[in-house]
C-alpha positions in Angstrom: 156.2 420.3 137.5 155.3 416.7 137.4 157.2 414.9 134.0 155.5 411.4 132.9 156.2 409.3 130.2 154.3 407.2 127.8 154.5 406.2 124.6 151.3 407.7 123.1 149.6 410.8 124.4 146.2 411.1 123.5 144.0 414.3 123.2 140.4 413.7 123.7 138.5 411.1 125.5 135.6 410.8 122.8 134.9 407.6 121.2 138.0 408.1 118.8 140.4 408.5 121.6 139.0 406.1 123.8 138.9 403.4 121.3 142.2 404.4 119.8 143.7 404.1 123.5 142.1 400.8 124.2 143.6 398.9 121.3 146.7 400.4 122.1 146.5 399.2 125.5 145.3 395.8 124.6 148.8 395.3 122.3 151.1 396.7 125.2 151.9 399.8 124.1 151.8 402.4 127.2 149.0 405.2 126.2 147.5 408.3 128.3 144.3 410.1 127.5 143.9 414.0 128.3 140.7 414.9 128.2 139.0 418.9 129.4 135.5 418.0 129.8 134.4 416.6 133.1 133.5 412.4 132.3 129.9 413.2 133.4 129.7 415.8 131.0 131.8 413.2 128.1 129.3 410.5 129.1 126.4 412.9 128.6 127.1 413.8 124.8 124.3 413.3 122.3 125.2 412.0 119.0 124.9 409.8 116.3 124.0 406.5 116.3 124.3 404.5 112.8 127.1 401.9 112.7 128.9 400.7 110.0 130.1 397.3 110.0 133.6 398.1 110.5 133.1 400.2 113.3 131.5 397.5 114.7 134.0 395.1 114.3 136.8 397.4 115.5 134.8 398.2 118.5 134.2 394.4 119.3 138.1 393.7 118.8 138.9 396.7 121.2 136.3 394.3 123.9 133.6 396.5 123.9 131.4 394.8 121.6 129.2 392.6 124.6 126.2 395.1 125.3 126.6 396.9 121.1 125.6 393.3 119.8 123.4 392.6 122.7 121.1 396.1 122.2 122.5 397.2 119.1 119.2 397.2 116.2 121.1 396.0 113.0 119.0 397.4 110.0 119.3 395.7 106.4 117.1 398.9 104.6 115.9 402.4 105.4 113.3 404.3 104.0 113.4 407.8 101.5 110.2 409.6 101.6 108.7 412.2 99.1 105.5 414.4 100.2 103.5 411.4 99.6 105.6 408.3 98.8 107.3 405.3 100.0 110.7 404.1 98.9 112.3 401.3 100.9 116.6 401.7 100.3 117.0 397.5 100.7 120.6 397.4 102.2 120.9 393.8 102.3 120.0 393.5 98.4 121.7 395.6 96.8 125.4 395.6 98.7 125.2 391.3 99.1 124.3 391.2 102.6 125.9 394.2 104.5 124.0 396.5 107.2 124.1 398.6 109.5 123.5 398.7 113.7 121.3 401.3 115.5 123.7 401.8 118.5 124.4 405.6 120.1 127.3 407.0 120.3 126.6 408.1 124.1 126.3 404.3 124.6 129.5 403.6 122.9 131.7 406.0 124.6 130.0 404.6 128.1 131.3 400.9 126.7 134.6 402.7 126.1 134.9 404.6 129.7 134.1 401.3 131.3 136.6 399.4 129.2 139.3 401.4 129.8 138.8 401.9 133.7 138.3 397.7 134.0 141.8 397.7 131.9 143.7 400.1 134.2 144.1 402.6 131.1 145.3 406.2 132.0 142.8 409.1 131.4 143.2 412.5 132.9 139.4 414.5 132.6 139.4 418.4 133.0 142.8 418.6 131.7 143.2 422.0 131.8 146.2 424.1 129.9 146.9 421.4 127.5 149.5 422.4 125.1 151.4 420.7 122.2 155.4 420.5 122.0 157.7 419.8 119.9 155.6 417.2 117.1 158.1 418.3 114.9 160.8 416.1 116.6 161.1 412.7 118.1 160.6 413.9 121.4 156.9 415.6 121.5 155.7 416.5 124.7 152.2 418.0 126.4 152.3 420.3 129.0 149.0 420.6 130.9 147.6 421.1 134.3 145.8 417.9 136.3 144.2 418.3 139.6 145.8 421.8 140.0 149.6 420.3 139.3 151.8 421.4 136.2 152.3 418.3 134.1 154.6 417.7 131.4 154.1 414.6 129.9 157.1 413.3 127.3 156.0 410.3 124.5 156.9 409.4 121.3 153.3 410.2 119.4 150.8 412.4 119.7 146.9 411.3 118.8 144.8 414.7 118.1 141.5 413.2 119.0 139.8 416.4 120.4 137.2 417.4 117.7 136.4 420.3 115.3 137.2 423.1 118.9 140.1 421.3 120.4 143.7 422.2 120.3 145.0 419.5 118.4 145.1 421.3 115.0 144.8 424.8 116.4 148.5 423.8 117.5 149.6 423.5 113.7 151.1 426.8 111.8 148.8 427.8 109.2 151.5 427.3 106.4 151.5 423.8 107.1 147.8 423.0 106.5 145.1 423.5 104.0 141.7 423.7 104.8 138.6 423.0 103.0 134.6 424.0 104.3 131.6 424.2 103.4 128.6 425.8 105.4 125.3 424.7 104.4 122.3 427.7 105.4 119.6 425.1 107.6 120.5 423.5 111.2 119.2 420.3 112.3 116.6 420.4 115.3 116.7 417.0 117.2 115.1 415.6 120.1 115.3 412.5 122.2 112.0 411.1 123.7 111.1 408.2 125.2 108.1 407.1 122.5 108.6 404.1 120.5 109.8 404.3 117.1 107.2 405.6 114.3 109.1 402.5 112.1 111.4 399.7 112.4 114.2 401.1 109.8 115.3 405.2 109.6 113.1 407.4 107.8 114.8 410.2 105.3 112.0 412.1 104.1 112.8 414.7 101.4 109.4 417.1 101.8 108.3 420.6 99.9 108.6 421.8 103.4 112.1 420.7 104.3 113.9 417.6 105.2 113.3 415.3 108.6 114.9 411.9 110.3 112.8 409.6 112.0 115.5 407.6 114.2 115.6 406.0 117.1 118.2 404.5 120.2 116.0 401.8 121.0 112.9 399.9 120.4 111.3 402.9 123.1 113.6 405.7 122.6 113.0 407.9 119.4 115.7 410.3 117.7 113.3 412.5 115.1 115.3 415.4 113.2 114.0 418.3 111.3 115.6 421.2 109.3 115.1 424.4 110.9 116.9 427.9 109.7 120.4 428.7 110.6 119.4 431.2 113.0 116.8 429.5 114.9 116.6 429.2 118.5 115.6 426.2 120.5 113.5 428.4 122.5 111.3 429.3 119.7 110.6 425.2 119.4 107.9 423.8 122.1 107.5 420.3 121.6 104.1 420.7 120.4 105.1 423.0 117.5 108.3 420.4 117.2 106.1 417.5 116.5 103.0 419.3 114.2 105.9 420.1 111.9 107.6 416.4 112.0 103.9 414.8 110.8 103.6 417.6 108.0 106.7 416.2 107.0 105.9 412.6 106.6 103.1 410.7 104.2 100.0 410.9 105.9 99.9 406.8 106.9 103.3 407.3 108.5 102.3 410.6 110.5 98.7 408.9 112.0 100.6 405.9 113.6 103.7 408.5 115.5 103.0 407.8 118.8 104.3 411.5 120.8 105.2 412.5 123.9 107.6 415.3 125.7 111.2 415.2 124.7 114.2 414.9 127.2 116.9 416.6 125.1 116.4 419.1 122.2 119.2 421.1 120.2 120.1 422.6 117.3 122.9 421.2 115.2 124.7 423.2 112.3 125.4 421.3 109.3 128.9 421.5 107.9 131.8 419.7 105.3 135.2 420.2 106.6 138.1 418.8 105.7 142.1 419.6 106.8 144.7 417.8 105.3 147.1 416.9 105.6 146.0 414.9 109.1 150.0 414.3 110.3 152.4 416.9 111.1 155.5 415.1 112.4 154.5 412.8 115.2 151.3 414.8 115.8 148.3 412.8 114.2 145.0 414.3 113.4 141.6 412.0 113.9 137.8 412.0 113.6 136.6 415.7 114.0 140.0 417.3 114.6 140.8 416.6 110.5 137.2 416.6 108.9 133.3 417.2 109.7 130.3 415.8 107.6 126.9 416.6 108.1 124.9 413.5 109.9 122.9 412.9 106.9 125.0 410.4 105.6 125.7 408.8 109.1 129.4 409.0 108.6 130.5 410.9 111.1 131.3 408.5 114.1 132.1 405.6 111.5 135.0 408.0 109.4 136.6 408.6 113.1 136.7 404.9 113.5 138.3 404.2 110.4 141.2 407.0 111.2 141.6 404.7 114.4 142.0 401.6 112.0 144.6 403.6 109.7 146.5 405.0 112.8 146.4 402.2 114.9 147.8 400.0 112.2 150.2 402.6 111.6 151.3 402.5 115.5 151.3 398.1 116.0 153.9 398.2 113.0 156.1 401.1 114.0 156.0 399.6 118.2 155.8 395.6 117.6 157.6 395.3 114.4 160.1 398.2 113.9 157.9 399.1 110.7 156.8 402.4 109.7 155.5 402.4 106.1 151.8 402.1 107.4 152.5 404.9 109.6 154.3 407.0 106.9 150.9 406.1 104.6 148.4 407.0 107.5 147.3 410.8 106.5 146.9 409.6 102.6 144.7 406.2 103.7 142.7 408.2 106.1 142.0 410.8 103.5 141.2 408.7 100.5 138.3 407.1 102.6 137.7 410.7 104.0 137.0 412.4 101.1 134.6 409.6 99.6 132.6 410.0 103.0 132.3 413.7 102.1 131.1 413.3 98.8 128.6 411.3 99.9 127.1 413.4 103.0 127.6 416.4 100.6 125.4 414.5 97.6 122.7 413.3 100.3 122.0 416.8 102.1 121.7 418.7 99.1 119.5 415.9 97.7 117.4 415.8 100.1 117.2 419.5 101.6 115.4 422.4 100.4 117.9 425.9 100.1 116.6 428.9 100.6 116.3 430.9 97.7 117.0 428.2 95.3 117.3 428.8 92.3 113.9 427.0 89.9 116.6 425.3 87.7 118.6 424.3 90.6 115.3 422.9 92.5 114.2 420.3 89.7 117.9 419.2 89.1 117.7 418.1 92.8 114.4 416.9 92.6 115.0 414.5 89.3 118.6 414.0 91.1 116.1 412.1 93.2 114.2 410.7 91.3 117.0 409.3 89.5 118.3 407.6 92.5 115.0 406.1 93.3 114.3 404.7 90.1 117.6 402.9 89.0 118.9 400.3 90.6 122.1 401.1 89.5 121.6 404.6 91.5 120.1 402.8 94.5 123.1 400.4 94.6 125.8 403.5 95.2 123.9 404.8 97.3 123.7 401.5 99.7 127.3 400.8 99.1 128.1 404.6 100.5 125.4 404.1 103.4 126.8 400.6 104.4 130.5 402.2 104.1 133.4 401.8 101.9 135.5 398.9 102.8 139.1 399.8 105.3 
């Protein structure tokens, strides 16, 4: 067996693992990243695209802000529509000048992959049989198979950035972790198409037929979603059926201006809220989707992963550069405080804007009133905007 030593072993080469690895690499902390999928597969994943300013700042500090600042679309507001009406949420006005940036997660990942290659960081793709050992001690290690060779990686810390289905959280003893979960009775059917967006800002549609979202990846590439049944299959939805249903859920003057075309990616995403706590187990730290999942309604998934990275990076920098562990010891509490606030916001947005099957008349009217109040009250819109642009780290 080949034995390798490093300071931090990172499990998962998604945006969280790559960002943490780059920030540590840039201050001289040795890292090895293990990823079970191929590099091409990692770069083909289609995910979210709305970035908070804190996420943009963190990516810029990791040396990957060039293309993001050149190609990212700054949005100072978004729209919420009912069956026929349109209301703009003026983020910049309501938050004292804050905004979000639309830049696809696929592009974020590509930038981070390129940066790690340029700076000589070590990433092993298609790592097999990854197992975590002795993370309750001061000498944790990871075993795996890389290119057919058995490898042991001795390290000081392990960062589990390997997502909801990864090995990191599953390695924790059941009696040491508590989980909270809500599964929503619907999904999002989403498509990517090389057509101009129907609006220069995002549109969240709350319609009697169900929720819809008009988003984009660029000025010529659109990302659209509609609420669908939890058990629907992609094969049941042709492009024509999708476009027809999307138009039905938008006010007529918006639907009439929509340009349609063939999709080149189509998927159905189930919606759930999930939190595992704590986020530290000895010298194993859970980061991003390994610890929490939010429905995409509030655009918080990638941004929460970035704030986790921020807190863990601060802790690891203090440990390695300053011999100070107080931020490392505070990681789980600091991260979870922000996580739960984002989970609440994402749940609230999802509950308010979607139609639930077999919903009691009272509950339906309460949610209609909740949306009406939010759109009419500046104080409520201010709270919506504050959470949407991202709470401070």
